[in-house]
C-alpha positions as CSV (number, residue, x, y, z in Angstrom):
1,X,-100.6,147.5,-109.5
2,X,-103.5,148.6,-111.2
3,X,-106.5,150.1,-108.7
4,X,-109.2,149.1,-107.4
5,X,-112.4,151.4,-108.5
6,X,-112.9,152.9,-105.2
7,X,-109.5,154.1,-105.5
8,X,-109.8,155.8,-108.9
9,X,-112.6,157.9,-107.3
10,X,-110.3,160.6,-106.9
11,X,-110.9,161.8,-111.0
12,X,-113.1,164.2,-111.1
13,X,-114.9,162.4,-113.6
14,X,-115.0,159.0,-112.4
15,X,-116.1,160.8,-109.0
16,X,-119.6,162.4,-111.0
17,X,-120.3,159.2,-112.6
18,X,-119.9,157.0,-109.7
19,X,-121.6,158.9,-107.4
20,X,-124.8,159.7,-109.8
21,X,-124.7,156.1,-109.8
22,X,-123.2,153.9,-106.7
23,X,-125.2,150.9,-107.9
24,X,-122.7,149.9,-110.8
25,X,-120.1,149.9,-107.8
26,X,-122.7,147.3,-106.1
27,X,-122.9,144.9,-108.7
28,X,-119.5,144.6,-109.7
29,X,-117.9,145.2,-106.1
30,X,-115.5,148.1,-104.7
31,X,-112.7,146.1,-104.4
32,X,-113.0,144.4,-108.1
33,X,-110.2,145.9,-110.4
34,X,-110.5,147.9,-112.9
35,X,-108.8,145.4,-115.3
36,X,-110.7,142.4,-114.3
37,X,-113.7,143.9,-115.3
38,X,-114.3,141.7,-118.8
39,X,-117.3,142.1,-120.7
40,X,-118.9,139.1,-118.9
41,X,-119.7,141.1,-116.0
42,X,-121.0,143.7,-117.9
43,X,-123.0,141.5,-119.5
44,X,-123.8,140.1,-116.1
45,X,-124.7,143.5,-114.6
46,X,-127.3,145.0,-118.1
47,X,-129.0,141.7,-117.7
48,X,-129.7,142.1,-113.5
49,X,-130.5,145.8,-115.2
50,X,-133.4,144.2,-116.8
51,X,-134.3,141.4,-114.5
52,X,-134.2,142.2,-111.2
53,X,-134.2,146.1,-111.8
54,X,-136.7,146.0,-114.3
55,X,-135.4,148.9,-116.5
56,X,-136.2,149.0,-120.0
57,X,-133.9,149.2,-123.1
58,X,-133.5,153.2,-123.1
59,X,-132.8,153.4,-119.3
60,X,-129.8,150.5,-119.3
61,X,-128.6,151.9,-122.0
62,X,-127.8,155.3,-119.5
63,X,-126.3,152.7,-117.1
64,X,-123.9,150.7,-119.5
65,X,-123.0,154.8,-120.5
66,X,-121.8,155.4,-117.2
67,X,-120.0,152.2,-117.1
68,X,-118.8,153.0,-120.7
69,X,-117.4,156.6,-119.6
70,X,-115.6,155.0,-116.6
71,X,-113.7,152.3,-118.6
72,X,-113.1,154.8,-121.2
73,X,-111.6,157.4,-118.7
74,X,-109.3,153.8,-117.6
75,X,-107.9,153.2,-121.0
76,X,-107.2,156.8,-121.5
77,X,-105.1,157.2,-118.0
78,X,-103.5,153.9,-118.4
79,X,-105.4,151.4,-116.0
80,X,-106.9,149.2,-118.5
81,X,-105.5,147.9,-121.9
82,X,-108.8,147.4,-123.5
83,X,-111.8,148.5,-123.7
84,X,-115.0,145.2,-123.0
85,X,-117.8,145.7,-124.9
86,X,-120.5,147.2,-123.7
87,X,-123.8,146.7,-125.1
88,X,-126.1,148.8,-126.3
89,X,-129.9,148.1,-126.7
90,X,-132.3,149.1,-129.5
91,X,-134.4,151.7,-127.5
92,X,-138.4,151.6,-128.3
93,X,-139.3,155.4,-130.3
94,X,-140.8,157.1,-127.3
95,X,-144.4,157.8,-127.9
96,X,-145.5,161.5,-128.6
97,X,-148.6,163.1,-126.1
98,X,-150.2,166.1,-125.6
99,X,-152.5,167.6,-123.4
100,X,-156.1,167.7,-123.7
101,X,-157.4,171.0,-123.3
102,X,-158.9,170.2,-120.0
103,X,-155.4,169.2,-118.7
104,X,-153.6,172.1,-119.8
105,X,-156.4,174.1,-118.3
106,X,-155.5,172.8,-114.9
107,X,-151.7,173.5,-115.2
108,X,-152.7,177.2,-115.6
109,X,-154.9,177.1,-112.9
110,X,-152.3,175.7,-111.1
111,X,-149.2,178.2,-111.8
112,X,-150.2,181.9,-109.7
113,X,-146.7,183.5,-111.4
114,X,-147.9,185.4,-114.0
115,X,-144.7,185.3,-116.3
116,X,-144.5,181.3,-115.6
117,X,-147.9,181.3,-117.1
118,X,-146.9,183.2,-120.1
119,X,-144.0,181.2,-120.3
120,X,-146.0,178.3,-120.4
121,X,-147.9,178.9,-123.2
122,X,-145.0,180.4,-125.4
123,X,-143.3,176.7,-124.7
124,X,-146.4,174.7,-125.2
125,X,-147.5,176.9,-128.2
126,X,-143.8,176.6,-129.9
127,X,-142.6,173.4,-128.8
128,X,-139.0,175.0,-127.9
129,X,-136.8,173.4,-125.9
130,X,-136.6,174.6,-122.7
131,X,-132.5,175.8,-123.0
132,X,-133.9,178.0,-126.1
133,X,-136.9,179.3,-124.4
134,X,-134.4,180.4,-121.5
135,X,-132.1,181.6,-124.2
136,X,-135.0,183.7,-126.8
137,X,-133.5,187.2,-127.0
138,X,-136.5,190.1,-128.4
139,X,-133.8,190.7,-131.6
140,X,-135.3,186.9,-132.3
141,X,-138.6,187.2,-132.3
142,X,-140.5,188.6,-135.8
143,X,-144.3,189.2,-135.9
144,X,-144.8,185.8,-137.1
145,X,-141.8,183.7,-136.1
146,X,-138.9,183.2,-134.2
147,X,-135.5,182.6,-134.9
148,X,-133.6,180.0,-132.8
149,X,-129.7,180.5,-134.2
150,X,-127.8,177.4,-134.8
151,X,-125.4,178.6,-131.7
152,X,-128.3,178.4,-129.5
153,X,-129.8,175.1,-130.4
154,X,-129.3,171.3,-129.2
155,X,-129.4,170.3,-133.0
156,X,-126.8,173.5,-134.3
157,X,-129.3,173.9,-136.7
158,X,-130.5,177.4,-137.6
159,X,-134.6,177.3,-137.7
160,X,-137.6,179.6,-137.2
161,X,-141.1,178.6,-135.6
162,X,-144.3,179.7,-136.6
163,X,-146.0,182.0,-134.1
164,X,-149.8,181.0,-132.9
165,X,-152.1,183.1,-132.3
166,X,-152.2,182.2,-128.2
167,X,-148.1,182.4,-128.5
168,X,-148.1,186.3,-130.2
169,X,-150.7,187.3,-127.1
170,X,-148.1,185.7,-124.4
171,X,-145.1,187.4,-126.3
172,X,-147.3,190.6,-126.8
173,X,-148.2,190.8,-123.1
174,X,-144.0,190.0,-121.8
175,X,-143.5,193.5,-124.6
176,X,-145.9,195.5,-123.3
177,X,-144.2,194.4,-119.4
178,X,-141.0,196.6,-120.7
179,X,-139.0,193.5,-120.6
180,X,-135.9,193.9,-122.9
181,X,-132.9,191.5,-123.4
182,X,-133.9,187.8,-123.4
183,X,-137.7,187.8,-123.8
184,X,-138.0,185.1,-120.7
185,X,-136.2,187.0,-118.1
186,X,-138.7,186.8,-115.3
187,X,-138.7,183.4,-115.3
188,X,-136.3,181.6,-113.4
189,X,-135.0,177.6,-113.6
190,X,-135.5,177.0,-110.9
191,X,-139.2,177.2,-111.3
192,X,-139.5,174.6,-114.4
């Protein structure tokens, strides 16, 4: 007998997906058989996300991605024979926005921890991803460049980032404080 959605929650991957997105279960119905989830039901759910919940195409894609993961798991485990069609919506290009000087001054004024202040300056000046900033080593910092190696970047591409005068000053301040190994050792991920 094909299990219901609720009985499949014991699988780790599925449980994580469902716990994070219980609205999927609430829309489809907790006792609905996985084999009864059709492309029509998924299309109705996508429509519901847009109309009743007011979700953007980007948000709908994220919600439907969770459903896709759940159903792919069910397919892999043999609970369903075919994956229903799950729409993917064209997302608008996000807008690029920079902080004004006044906004940046307010952000810096609100940060009391000196290491976190330097972390903010380095990140704002270089445009590094958070993970790149947290994993940056002193050996990857030269006088004028920061090197991001492919193994530590999201894109898996090695690149160099030119340093502004402000970023150089922040890095010099950190260097003079005697830190070794990771550049942003004094910054906890919980602060960001």
